[in-house]
Every structure is written in structure tokens, then in C-alpha cells.
C-alpha positions, -999 to 999 in steps of 0.1 A, spaced: 360 -250 -516 343 -249 -488 356 -221 -465 352 -241 -433 381 -266 -455 402 -231 -461 406 -220 -430 414 -252 -413 445 -255 -436 455 -216 -426 483 -214 -400 470 -184 -375 475 -156 -367 468 -148 -406 451 -119 -423 422 -127 -443 405 -112 -477 382 -124 -492 385 -116 -527 348 -119 -538 338 -91 -512 365 -74 -519 356 -70 -559 323 -59 -546 330 -29 -532 357 -18 -559 331 -21 -583 305 -6 -562 330 24 -559 338 27 -589 305 25 -598 304 60 -572 326 75 -592 312 73 -629 276 80 -614 290 111 -601 312 119 -636 341 126 -603 377 104 -612 383 76 -585 416 78 -569 422 54 -543 442 61 -517 463 26 -516 475 34 -476 452 6 -469 459 -20 -485 497 -12 -500 490 -42 -523 504 -39 -561 479 -64 -570 449 -50 -553 458 -14 -566 461 -29 -603 424 -41 -599 415 -8 -589 432 10 -621 415 -22 -642 383 -5 -633 387 27 -643 410 46 -615 437 67 -635 463 69 -606 465 65 -573 471 79 -538 500 74 -512 510 84 -480 548 81 -478 575 83 -500 581 46 -494 547 37 -509 552 62 -535 588 43 -546 571 6 -545 544 19 -569 563 36 -593 585 7 -596 554 -11 -595 541 4 -631 519 32 -616 520 59 -642 508 84 -620 503 86 -581 497 116 -559 515 117 -524 493 129 -502 513 143 -471 533 170 -475 566 165 -483 595 187 -468 631 163 -467 655 170 -493 664 133 -490 632 123 -496 619 146 -528 655 128 -542 641 94 -534 609 108 -552 618 123 -580 649 99 -592 619 69 -587 595 93 -606 621 105 -634 634 69 -643 601 52 -648 582 83 -663 559 88 -632 535 117 -630 538 130 -591 518 150 -576 522 162 -545 501 181 -513 517 208 -498 505 237 -474 535 261 -467 562 284 -482 587 257 -466 569 227 -489 570 249 -516 604 263 -517 619 222 -510 595 213 -537 607 239 -566 645 234 -555 648 199 -561 624 197 -585 648 220 -601 678 204 -593 667 175 -610 649 190 -639 620 179 -634 583 198 -633 561 185 -603 526 193 -601 517 205 -562 480 211 -549 472 232 -516 458 209 -489 425 229 -469 412 224 -441 377 212 -438 380 203 -402 401 177 -397 424 200 -382 456 179 -391 476 190 -423 462 219 -445 453 255 -443 421 270 -431 400 283 -460 397 316 -449 435 320 -446 446 353 -462 481 325 -479 458 304 -502 458 331 -529 499 337 -522 510 300 -523 487 289 -552 507 316 -566 539 310 -558 534 275 -570 520 288 -603 550 312 -609 571 289 -602 591 274 -633 596 236 -624 563 229 -605 525 231 -616 497 246 -594 473 209 -601 439 225 -576 428 217 -538 428 189 -516 410 178 -487 403 146 -467 374 151 -443 388 122 -416 368 138 -392 336 119 -409 348 83 -390 336 103 -358 300 104 -373 270 90 -352 250 81 -383 248 82 -418 228 117 -422 260 131 -402 283 118 -424 266 131 -451 269 168 -433 307 161 -433 306 156 -465 282 185 -477 311 213 -456 336 196 -475 323 201 -510 308 240 -499 344 247 -489 361 234 -511 341 247 -539 344 282 -522 383 281 -525 382 271 -557 361 297 -571 379 325 -545 414 314 -563 397 317 -598 386 343 -594 420 360 -589 428 346 -620 446 312 -606 430 279 -630 423 256 -608 427 221 -625 414 197 -596 395 193 -568 399 166 -550 382 153 -515 386 116 -499 378 97 -463 352 66 -470 328 75 -449 320 109 -463 325 99 -499 299 69 -494 277 98 -476 279 123 -498 246 134 -515 265 158 -542 298 158 -558 288 191 -580 323 212 -583 344 181 -567 370 164 -598 382 132 -579 371 116 -546 405 100 -528 389 72 -505 409 45 -492 394 19 -469 365 14 -488 381 -20 -504 384 -36 -469 356 -18 -450 359 -26 -407 342 -15 -379 345 22 -381 324 29 -413 292 2 -402 299 22 -370 286 53 -392 259 34 -410 277 35 -445 287 -4 -449 275 -28 -440 292 -56 -415 287 -81 -444 308 -60 -469 342 -58 -446 362 -85 -470 393 -85 -442 392 -99 -415 417 -115 -386 420 -156 -387 437 -163 -349 437 -197 -331 427 -206 -292 456 -212 -276 441 -208 -240 415 -200 -220 398 -191 -180 367 -183 -171 364 -150 -188 386 -149 -214 396 -175 -249 430 -166 -252 441 -162 -289 472 -157 -309 462 -126 -322 479 -99 -307 486 -61 -310 512 -72 -337 482 -86 -357 450 -66 -350 466 -35 -339 460 -13 -308 444 14 -331 412 16 -321 410 49 -345 423 84 -337 401 108 -350 373 108 -321 360 75 -337 361 47 -309 331 29 -299 323 0 -278 335 -28 -297 370 -36 -281 395 -40 -308 373 -61 -329 340 -82 -327 350 -120 -325 332 -151 -340 336 -191 -342 352 -198 -377 324 -219 -387 299 -194 -376 317 -161 -388 292 -132 -384 259 -155 -368 246 -132 -341 249 -159 -314 288 -164 -317 294 -127 -315 317 -116 -289 347 -88 -287 382 -90 -285 384 -69 -255 420 -62 -246 450 -73 -263 488 -77 -261 515 -78 -283 508 -115 -292 478 -121 -271 442 -117 -277 418 -118 -249 381 -128 -263 353 -120 -238 336 -156 -239 301 -138 -240 284 -175 -227 307 -192 -251 321 -227 -247 351 -230 -273 375 -255 -269 414 -245 -270 428 -251 -306 392 -234 -321 396 -208 -349 386 -175 -342 378 -152 -374 379 -113 -360 367 -87 -378 391 -54 -365 379 -19 -360 406 -1 -381 417 -25 -417 444 -1 -427 471 -2 -399 461 -44 -398 466 -45 -431 507 -25 -426 516 -51 -400 510 -79 -422 535 -88 -450 509 -111 -469 475 -116 -467 455 -152 -472 427 -145 -503 399 -167 -499 389 -174 -537 365 -192 -551 393 -217 -563 404 -219 -534 435 -196 -512 458 -180 -525 486 -152 -508 492 -121 -520 522 -100 -506 516 -66 -489 536 -50 -511 544 -18 -495 542 -28 -459 555 -12 -429 570 16 -449 558 56 -430 587 74 -446 
């Protein structure tokens, strides 16, 4: 079916997913992992879709990564057998929900921590549930969000606490070089990736020299993984954004605009001398243009007439958004009210989270897939 004919049938605003491009992105990342002998445990916070997660598993992923207990529950109940929660879990009620779901389904659950408080909470709740939980120590490799600095003397002590606990298993060390999104070039992102690799290998070596086994060394962030030139010492990668891509990795130089699989379809509902006003505002496109120093000059997305998608002479910028309106700078174009516009978002992850379903463009026509874990932040 012709894409233009497909889009004529779609009510807006809608989050479009190009199945062919998405599968190309999934296969390319799995091929990268296979070539370098590392496990690919994709971060599903980008897509929050059981269907997409199953496709990732079908290509060879041994499990998935999530950000929240809500996401974990959806994927545990969806039959995923191994899940890493890549944000510290401190709250006993959250631990109870997570462990109850894992026990009911027989799921292998692994969680990150970076504090004594986190280890104690994990150990206490695991003991109460009669379960054993795997913990990773989170290492701060430069983003300065969660994690222990590589030189922190507590690393050995905390790893030992986990290793010696009857209801905990030390799974290894884990990092997220999210600051790679702020890179201005592929070479700069490659430098971030190599610094991350060297840091993690050094931490692993220090722990092993103290007699603590380090089964896994896990790294993440799509730009760093795509730009990395070496994976020596790494056992696992956890990219998430690669499934859809967006303007952020394109800006870094690790992806092409034509690789982006997720777009937003909108309708011109009004216009004035400066803007085409569409029905896709911040409740669809989000107002998130990057939180790690990665904002650029592409506003809230690149927009094109839907019938001339990604043709250079039709490129426009979504200059402003309010909740239900998107203001697209006209750039010398003349579109009629009722015309459809297709937007490549700056950041696909929050766009997907705001949606309740994807309109999937397949060779046989449009399909609807639910965003199974949408909105979950707990």
C-alpha cells in the first residue's frame, strides 16, 4: 500500500512507526553485538512495547532493561524471563511489587544500586520474600546522575556487602554514558565510549584483585554504543534509543535522518504569516529537547509535508509548542489548512511514552500496536 494513501486514513495527531526501518535498526544493533561478542539487553523505556520487545528477544537479546518497577511489571507479566531495572529501587513497597511479580512468573530480576541504603532495602525485602536478587553496582562514568565515582573507596565495600548477603547476588558493574548525547561528532562520542570502557575495566580489575568476582560489565547509551571502536572487557550493552532513533543521535553523527523509524503525523488546523499551526503540541511531541546538554537548533522537531517526507526543499522546524498546538515555521512554503505534516522528533522516547498506541506502517498496510507500559514512572 502506498504510504500517502495509508496516511490519508490516519486520524491525527498520531505516532507513526515505520516497521521496515525499525527492524533494520534492531538487526543492525544485534549484528553489532554479535560481531563484538557482547550481549544486547535493550532498554525498553524507549518503546515500552511488548511486541517490539519480543522482536528484540527473537533476534537474540537474552533479556531486557527497564527504568521503573511499573515497566518491569508489564514485561514480567508479558512473559519476559530476565529483566534489569537500571534505576535504584529504594522503596519497600516497590520492592514488594517487583519481587511478587517476579516470583509469580519465575523471572530473573537484576537491579542497580549505588548505596548501603539500597543494598539493605534489597536484602531485607528479598529475605522477606524468600528470594535471591541480583544487584549491579552503578558506576558514574561522567553523566553525574546516579552511581559511584570510579575512585570511590566504597565500591569494594558495597560489592562485598552484596556478595556476602544470603539473599543477594553480585552481578557486576553497570554504567550509562548518557553524556554521549551531548557530543558534537561521532569521534567525540567514540571518545566518550572509550573512556567509559577503560573506566569500567579498571573498576572491574580493582574488584577482582580484591578477590571479588565480577561476572558482568554492562554499558549503555545508543550514541556511545554506535560510535564505540572497542568492546574489550565489556560483557553487555544496553542501548534503547536505537530502536527508533531521533534527531539527537543524528546530530551526534551516529545515525542518518533516513534511519529514524518514529515520526509524528499532524494536521494543519490553522495558519498565519509565520506559522502553520498543527494539532500536535507538547502532549504529543513533548517539550523535551534533551536534558544532557544535547539541545540543538532544530526546535521541537523537523517537519515536512507528509506527501514529501524528508525532501530537503520541504524541511521546516517546529518552532514552538503549547499543550495541543504545534507552531511550524513556514520557511517559504504554502500549505493549505487540512494538509498533513510529518515530524521527526528531537527525542523519540518521551513521544512514545505519551502515546497510547503506535500506527505501524507495514508493507501490507497500517496496524495498531499498544504502548503497553506507557506513562509508567514508578
